[in-house]
C-alpha positions as CSV (number, residue, x, y, z in Angstrom):
1,M,0.0,0.0,0.0
2,A,2.8,2.4,0.9
3,G,4.4,2.0,-2.5
4,T,1.2,3.4,-4.2
5,I,0.9,6.6,-2.1
6,A,2.4,9.6,-3.8
7,L,4.7,11.8,-1.8
8,E,3.7,15.4,-1.2
9,Q,5.1,17.8,-3.7
10,Q,8.2,19.5,-2.3
11,K,10.6,22.2,-3.1
12,I,14.3,21.1,-3.1
13,E,16.7,23.8,-2.2
14,A,19.4,24.5,-4.8
15,R,22.2,24.3,-2.2
16,D,21.0,20.8,-1.0
17,A,20.8,19.6,-4.6
18,F,24.3,20.9,-5.4
19,Y,25.7,19.2,-2.3
20,T,23.9,16.0,-2.9
21,F,24.9,15.6,-6.6
22,G,28.5,16.7,-5.7
23,K,28.6,13.9,-3.1
24,I,27.2,11.4,-5.7
25,G,29.8,12.6,-8.3
26,L,32.7,12.1,-5.8
27,L,31.6,8.7,-4.5
28,S,30.1,7.1,-7.5
29,F,32.5,4.2,-8.0
30,G,31.7,0.9,-9.5
31,G,30.3,1.5,-13.0
32,P,26.7,2.3,-13.9
33,A,25.1,-0.5,-11.9
34,G,26.7,0.8,-8.6
35,Q,26.1,4.4,-9.5
36,I,22.4,4.0,-10.3
37,A,22.0,2.0,-7.1
38,M,23.7,4.9,-5.2
39,M,21.5,7.5,-6.7
40,H,18.4,5.4,-5.9
41,R,19.6,5.0,-2.3
42,V,20.3,8.7,-1.8
43,L,17.4,10.3,-3.8
44,V,14.6,7.8,-3.3
45,D,15.3,6.1,0.0
46,E,17.2,8.7,2.1
47,K,16.1,12.1,0.8
48,Q,12.8,10.9,-0.6
49,W,13.0,13.6,-3.2
50,I,11.5,11.4,-5.9
51,S,9.2,8.4,-6.0
52,E,10.3,4.9,-6.9
53,E,8.1,4.9,-10.0
54,R,9.3,8.2,-11.3
55,F,12.9,7.2,-10.7
56,L,12.5,4.0,-12.7
57,H,10.7,5.8,-15.5
58,A,13.6,8.2,-15.8
59,L,16.1,5.3,-15.7
60,N,14.2,3.4,-18.5
61,F,14.2,6.5,-20.7
62,C,18.0,7.0,-20.1
63,M,18.6,3.3,-21.0
64,L,16.8,4.0,-24.2
65,L,19.1,6.9,-25.1
66,P,22.5,6.6,-26.8
67,G,25.4,7.2,-24.4
68,P,26.1,6.6,-20.7
69,E,22.8,6.0,-18.7
70,A,24.1,6.9,-15.3
71,M,25.4,10.4,-16.3
72,Q,22.2,11.0,-18.2
73,L,20.1,9.9,-15.3
74,A,21.9,12.4,-13.0
75,T,21.2,15.1,-15.6
76,Y,17.6,14.1,-15.9
77,L,17.0,14.2,-12.1
78,G,18.8,17.5,-11.8
79,W,16.5,18.9,-14.5
80,L,13.5,17.5,-12.6
81,F,14.6,19.3,-9.4
82,H,15.8,22.6,-10.8
83,G,15.2,22.8,-14.5
84,V,18.0,23.3,-17.1
85,R,20.4,24.8,-14.7
86,G,20.0,21.9,-12.3
87,G,20.5,19.4,-15.1
88,V,23.7,21.0,-16.3
89,V,25.1,21.2,-12.7
90,A,24.1,17.7,-11.8
91,G,25.6,16.3,-15.1
92,L,28.9,18.2,-14.7
93,L,29.3,17.3,-11.0
94,F,28.9,13.6,-12.1
95,I,31.6,14.0,-14.8
96,V,34.3,16.4,-13.8
97,P,35.9,14.8,-10.7
98,G,36.4,11.4,-12.5
99,A,37.5,13.1,-15.7
100,C,40.3,14.9,-14.0
101,V,41.5,11.7,-12.4
102,M,41.2,9.7,-15.6
103,L,43.3,12.2,-17.6
104,A,46.0,12.0,-14.9
105,L,46.0,8.2,-15.0
106,S,46.2,8.3,-18.8
107,A,49.2,10.5,-18.6
108,L,50.8,8.1,-16.1
109,Y,50.1,5.2,-18.4
110,V,51.6,6.9,-21.5
111,S,54.7,7.9,-19.6
112,F,55.3,4.8,-17.5
113,G,53.2,2.0,-18.9
114,Q,56.3,-0.1,-19.8
115,V,57.7,-0.1,-16.3
116,P,57.3,-3.7,-14.9
117,V,55.6,-2.5,-11.7
118,V,53.1,-0.5,-13.7
119,E,52.6,-3.4,-16.2
120,G,51.9,-5.7,-13.3
121,L,49.4,-3.3,-11.7
122,L,47.6,-2.9,-15.0
123,F,47.6,-6.6,-15.7
124,G,45.8,-7.2,-12.3
125,L,43.3,-4.5,-13.0
126,K,42.6,-5.9,-16.4
127,A,41.8,-9.3,-15.0
128,A,39.6,-7.9,-12.3
129,V,37.6,-6.0,-14.9
130,L,36.1,-9.3,-16.1
131,A,34.7,-9.9,-12.7
132,I,33.3,-6.4,-12.5
133,V,31.5,-6.8,-15.8
134,L,30.0,-10.1,-14.6
135,E,28.8,-8.5,-11.4
136,A,27.2,-5.7,-13.4
137,L,25.5,-8.4,-15.6
138,I,24.0,-10.0,-12.5
139,K,22.8,-6.7,-10.9
140,V,21.2,-5.4,-14.1
141,G,19.8,-8.8,-14.9
142,K,18.0,-9.0,-11.5
143,R,16.4,-5.6,-12.1
144,A,15.5,-6.1,-15.7
145,L,14.6,-9.8,-16.1
146,T,11.3,-10.1,-14.2
147,D,9.6,-12.8,-16.3
148,Y,10.3,-15.5,-18.9
149,P,9.7,-13.2,-21.9
150,A,12.3,-10.8,-20.5
151,Y,14.8,-13.6,-20.3
152,G,14.0,-14.6,-23.9
153,I,14.6,-11.0,-25.0
154,A,18.0,-10.9,-23.3
155,V,19.1,-14.3,-24.8
156,C,17.9,-13.2,-28.3
157,A,19.7,-9.9,-28.0
158,F,23.0,-11.7,-27.0
159,I,22.7,-14.1,-30.0
160,A,21.9,-11.2,-32.4
161,I,24.8,-9.0,-31.3
162,A,27.5,-11.6,-30.3
163,L,27.0,-14.2,-32.9
164,I,25.0,-12.7,-35.8
165,K,26.6,-9.3,-35.6
166,M,23.3,-7.6,-36.0
167,P,23.4,-3.7,-35.7
168,F,22.7,-2.6,-32.2
169,P,20.1,0.0,-33.0
170,L,18.1,-2.7,-34.9
171,V,18.2,-5.0,-31.9
172,I,16.9,-2.2,-29.7
173,L,14.2,-1.3,-32.2
174,I,13.0,-5.0,-32.3
175,A,13.0,-5.2,-28.5
176,G,10.9,-2.1,-28.2
177,L,8.5,-3.3,-30.8
178,F,8.2,-6.6,-29.0
179,G,7.4,-4.8,-25.8
180,F,4.8,-2.7,-27.5
181,A,3.2,-5.7,-29.2
182,R,3.1,-7.7,-26.0
183,Y,1.4,-4.9,-24.2
184,R,-1.2,-4.5,-26.9
185,L,-1.9,-8.3,-26.8
186,T,-2.0,-8.7,-23.0
187,N,-2.5,-5.2,-21.6
188,R,-1.1,-6.4,-18.3
189,V,0.6,-3.1,-17.3
190,S,-1.4,-1.6,-14.5
191,P,-2.2,2.1,-14.6
192,S,-0.3,4.3,-12.2
193,L,-1.6,6.8,-9.7
194,P,-0.6,10.4,-10.3
195,D,2.9,11.2,-9.0
196,R,3.1,14.5,-7.2
197,T,6.6,14.1,-5.8
198,I,7.9,17.1,-7.7
199,A,6.5,19.5,-10.2
200,E,7.4,19.1,-13.9
201,P,9.8,21.8,-15.1
202,A,8.7,24.1,-17.9
203,A,9.5,22.6,-21.3
204,R,10.4,25.9,-23.0
205,G,13.7,26.3,-21.2
206,A,14.7,22.7,-22.0
207,F,14.1,23.2,-25.7
208,Q,16.1,26.4,-25.8
209,S,18.9,24.6,-23.9
210,A,18.7,21.7,-26.4
211,L,19.3,24.2,-29.2
212,V,22.3,25.6,-27.4
213,W,23.8,22.2,-26.8
214,T,23.3,21.3,-30.5
215,V,25.4,24.3,-31.5
216,L,28.0,23.5,-28.8
217,W,28.3,20.0,-30.1
218,L,28.1,20.3,-33.9
219,G,29.8,23.7,-34.2
220,P,33.3,22.5,-32.9
221,L,32.9,19.3,-34.9
222,A,32.4,21.2,-38.1
223,L,35.4,23.5,-37.3
224,L,37.7,20.5,-36.6
225,L,36.7,18.6,-39.8
226,A,37.0,21.7,-42.0
227,G,40.2,23.0,-40.4
228,L,42.2,19.8,-39.9
229,G,40.7,17.3,-42.3
230,Q,39.3,13.8,-41.6
231,S,42.8,12.2,-41.5
232,N,43.8,14.3,-38.5
233,V,43.5,12.2,-35.3
234,F,41.7,14.9,-33.4
235,A,39.2,15.5,-36.2
236,A,38.8,11.7,-36.5
237,E,38.2,11.4,-32.8
238,A,35.7,14.2,-32.8
239,A,33.8,12.5,-35.7
240,F,34.0,9.1,-34.1
241,F,32.8,10.0,-30.6
242,S,30.0,12.1,-32.1
243,K,28.9,9.1,-34.1
244,M,29.2,7.0,-31.0
245,A,27.0,9.5,-29.2
246,V,24.2,8.9,-31.7
247,V,24.3,5.1,-32.4
248,T,25.3,3.5,-29.1
249,F,22.0,2.7,-27.4
250,G,21.8,0.7,-24.2
251,G,24.0,2.5,-21.7
252,A,27.7,2.5,-20.8
253,Y,28.4,-1.2,-21.4
254,A,26.8,-1.0,-24.9
255,V,29.0,2.0,-25.6
256,L,32.1,0.1,-24.5
257,A,31.4,-2.8,-26.8
258,Y,31.1,-0.5,-29.8
259,V,34.1,1.6,-28.9
260,A,36.3,-1.4,-28.2
261,Q,35.7,-2.9,-31.6
262,Q,36.0,0.4,-33.6
263,A,38.9,2.0,-31.7
264,V,40.9,-1.2,-31.7
265,D,40.1,-2.9,-35.0
266,Y,39.3,0.0,-37.3
267,Y,41.2,3.1,-36.1
268,G,44.1,1.3,-34.4
269,W,44.3,4.0,-31.7
270,L,45.1,1.3,-29.1
271,K,45.4,-2.5,-28.6
272,P,42.7,-4.9,-27.2
273,D,44.6,-5.3,-23.9
274,E,45.0,-1.5,-23.6
275,M,41.2,-1.1,-23.9
276,L,40.9,-3.5,-20.9
277,T,43.6,-1.5,-19.1
278,G,41.6,1.7,-19.7
279,L,38.5,0.1,-18.4
280,G,40.3,-1.0,-15.3
281,L,41.5,2.5,-14.7
282,A,38.0,3.9,-15.2
283,E,36.7,1.4,-12.6
284,T,39.0,3.0,-10.0
285,T,37.8,6.5,-10.6
286,P,34.5,8.2,-9.6
287,G,32.0,9.2,-12.2
288,P,30.6,7.4,-15.3
289,L,32.4,4.3,-16.5
290,I,32.4,5.8,-20.0
291,L,35.2,8.0,-18.8
292,V,37.3,5.2,-20.3
293,L,36.8,7.1,-23.6
294,A,39.1,9.8,-22.2
295,F,41.8,7.1,-22.0
296,V,41.0,6.0,-25.6
297,G,41.3,9.6,-26.9
298,F,44.4,10.3,-24.8
299,V,46.3,7.3,-26.1
300,G,45.3,8.0,-29.7
301,G,46.3,11.6,-29.4
302,A,49.6,10.8,-27.7
303,R,50.6,8.4,-30.5
304,L,49.3,9.9,-33.7
305,S,49.0,13.7,-33.2
306,G,52.6,14.7,-33.9
307,F,52.8,16.6,-30.7
308,D,54.7,15.4,-27.7
309,P,52.9,12.5,-26.0
310,L,51.5,14.4,-23.0
311,T,50.3,17.4,-25.1
312,G,48.8,15.3,-27.8
313,G,47.3,13.0,-25.2
314,L,45.7,15.8,-23.3
315,L,44.2,17.3,-26.4
316,G,42.9,13.8,-27.5
317,G,41.4,13.1,-24.0
318,L,39.6,16.5,-23.9
319,T,38.3,15.9,-27.5
320,A,36.9,12.5,-26.4
321,L,35.3,14.0,-23.3
322,W,33.6,16.9,-25.1
323,F,32.2,15.0,-28.0
324,T,31.0,12.2,-25.7
325,F,29.2,14.2,-23.2
326,A,27.9,17.3,-25.0
327,P,25.3,15.2,-26.9
328,C,24.2,13.7,-23.6
329,F,22.9,17.1,-22.4
330,L,21.2,17.5,-25.7
331,W,19.3,14.2,-25.5
332,I,18.1,14.9,-22.0
333,F,16.9,18.5,-22.5
334,A,15.2,17.6,-25.8
335,G,13.5,14.4,-24.7
336,A,12.8,14.8,-20.9
337,P,9.7,17.1,-21.3
338,F,8.0,14.7,-23.6
339,V,8.9,11.6,-21.5
340,E,7.6,13.2,-18.3
341,R,4.3,13.7,-20.0
342,L,4.2,10.1,-21.1
343,R,5.0,8.6,-17.6
344,H,1.6,6.8,-17.4
345,V,1.4,5.6,-21.0
346,G,1.3,1.8,-20.7
347,W,2.8,0.9,-24.1
348,L,5.8,3.1,-23.6
349,K,6.5,1.5,-20.2
350,A,6.3,-1.9,-21.8
351,S,8.6,-0.9,-24.7
352,L,11.2,0.6,-22.3
353,A,11.1,-2.5,-20.1
354,A,11.7,-4.7,-23.1
355,I,14.6,-2.5,-24.2
356,T,16.1,-2.8,-20.7
357,A,15.9,-6.6,-20.9
358,A,17.8,-6.5,-24.3
359,V,20.5,-4.4,-22.6
360,V,21.2,-7.4,-20.4
361,G,22.1,-9.4,-23.5
362,V,24.4,-6.5,-24.6
363,I,26.3,-6.6,-21.3
364,A,26.6,-10.4,-21.6
365,N,28.2,-9.8,-25.0
366,L,30.6,-7.4,-23.5
367,A,31.5,-9.9,-20.8
368,V,32.3,-12.5,-23.4
369,W,34.3,-10.1,-25.5
370,F,36.4,-9.0,-22.5
371,G,36.7,-12.6,-21.2
372,L,38.1,-13.9,-24.4
373,H,40.7,-11.1,-24.6
374,V,41.7,-11.5,-21.0
375,L,42.0,-15.2,-21.0
376,F,43.2,-15.9,-24.6
377,G,44.5,-12.7,-25.9
378,A,43.9,-12.2,-29.6
379,F,41.6,-14.7,-31.4
380,Q,40.0,-15.3,-34.8
381,E,36.4,-15.8,-35.8
382,R,35.0,-18.4,-38.1
383,L,31.7,-17.9,-40.1
384,V,29.4,-20.9,-39.6
385,G,26.2,-20.2,-41.5
386,P,25.0,-16.9,-40.1
387,L,27.0,-17.3,-36.9
388,H,30.4,-15.7,-36.1
389,L,32.1,-18.2,-33.8
390,P,35.4,-17.5,-32.0
391,V,38.3,-19.8,-32.8
392,L,40.4,-20.2,-29.6
393,D,44.0,-21.4,-29.1
394,L,43.7,-23.4,-25.8
395,A,47.5,-23.3,-25.5
396,A,47.3,-19.5,-25.1
397,F,45.0,-19.7,-22.1
398,D,46.4,-17.3,-19.4
399,W,46.1,-19.1,-16.1
400,A,47.4,-16.1,-14.1
401,A,44.7,-13.9,-15.5
402,A,42.1,-16.6,-14.9
403,A,43.2,-16.9,-11.2
404,I,43.0,-13.2,-10.6
405,A,39.6,-12.9,-12.4
406,S,38.2,-15.8,-10.4
407,G,39.4,-14.5,-7.1
408,A,37.9,-11.0,-7.9
409,A,34.6,-12.6,-8.9
410,V,34.3,-14.5,-5.7
411,A,35.3,-11.5,-3.6
412,L,32.8,-9.2,-5.4
413,I,29.8,-11.4,-6.0
414,A,29.9,-14.0,-3.3
415,L,31.7,-12.2,-0.4
416,R,30.5,-8.7,-1.4
417,F,33.9,-7.0,-0.9
418,N,34.2,-3.3,-1.6
419,M,35.1,-2.9,-5.3
420,L,38.1,-0.6,-4.6
421,V,39.5,-3.2,-2.2
422,V,39.1,-5.9,-4.8
423,L,40.8,-3.8,-7.5
424,G,43.7,-3.0,-5.1
425,L,44.2,-6.7,-4.3
426,A,44.1,-7.6,-8.0
427,A,46.6,-4.9,-8.8
428,L,48.9,-6.2,-6.0
429,A,48.6,-9.8,-7.4
430,G,49.4,-8.5,-10.9
431,I,52.5,-6.8,-9.6
432,A,53.7,-9.9,-7.7
433,L,53.3,-12.0,-10.8
434,R,55.2,-9.6,-13.0
435,L,58.0,-9.1,-10.6
């Protein structure tokens, strides 16, 4: 009964919102699953600033958008509390602390990555990343897979992406259409009571801000492409991360799967094991997991810009950050007013729930991709009918990486150790093995 009673409408002081989102930004370790759980605990359970239903509606919308869902959720909630200004502040507070740390770690990697101690540290982090992705898969799966059809959607999404190599937007579209069709056939989604937790912000300011963010995103992109040409690494990064911001639906883990394949295989900015290294570094920093893209841009700029490594790397990292996150503000401010008005539309809820289930299959694909690279290194694929199957060299199996990954999985999932503690122990194990 308590879950159906709407909270009284309240006014949230700007100072309280600033402090709360600043705290979330500084303490939001553990990837999107942990960050979303932290926002839920603080904003729904402790502060009671927003209802459970409204929080989940915002989350499902952000899962539908391209880009990192945790950062976009923070922006959406900031917009709900204090309009456009609140959304910008909440989004920036979620990004900036971790971005500064990530750029510093990227500089450390470029400068000292070949030192045995640093190599061992990164090897341990890389193996622990596999356990972290598995934990995220379990957490998101528990939230999204609520019935047998949801499990079926997740399995089909995994097969479509991992084995058939179907385009991700098409998988998301099919999942959404399935959810809509299922709702129309069964109509089992119960209507919701009005939610008066907080007032809906005016749409006009959001639309004006969306126009501003469009210019801030596409204006610099046009200048870089016209001034430097597509062959320049900074222009190529700007174009790539802008494309990534448009096509990578399904949250941070979906973004990582796309970026890992393109940045490694197509552009050659870094190697597969370096992508895992970057993800391990991103897991040790606060803020969105997608800050690993700053590492990708940093390494690419350091190697291909023609500047000295640190200058080129810094410019590459900043390029990646700008063209990754500027579109995120655009999506929220352009879409949130419409989505708020559709909170109680049953078919939309059903479609978003089906898309969230498909994202579980996407995360499973990422876990397999990382796992194969961690445990076997490079591998080939063989086409068997419509399926792309990996061809593994069993002699190349890395027992040390498997031992660290298994220990990290037990500590995280079974023993529920703190993630930073697990990462620290994995790093120490990697150093010991290398030395």
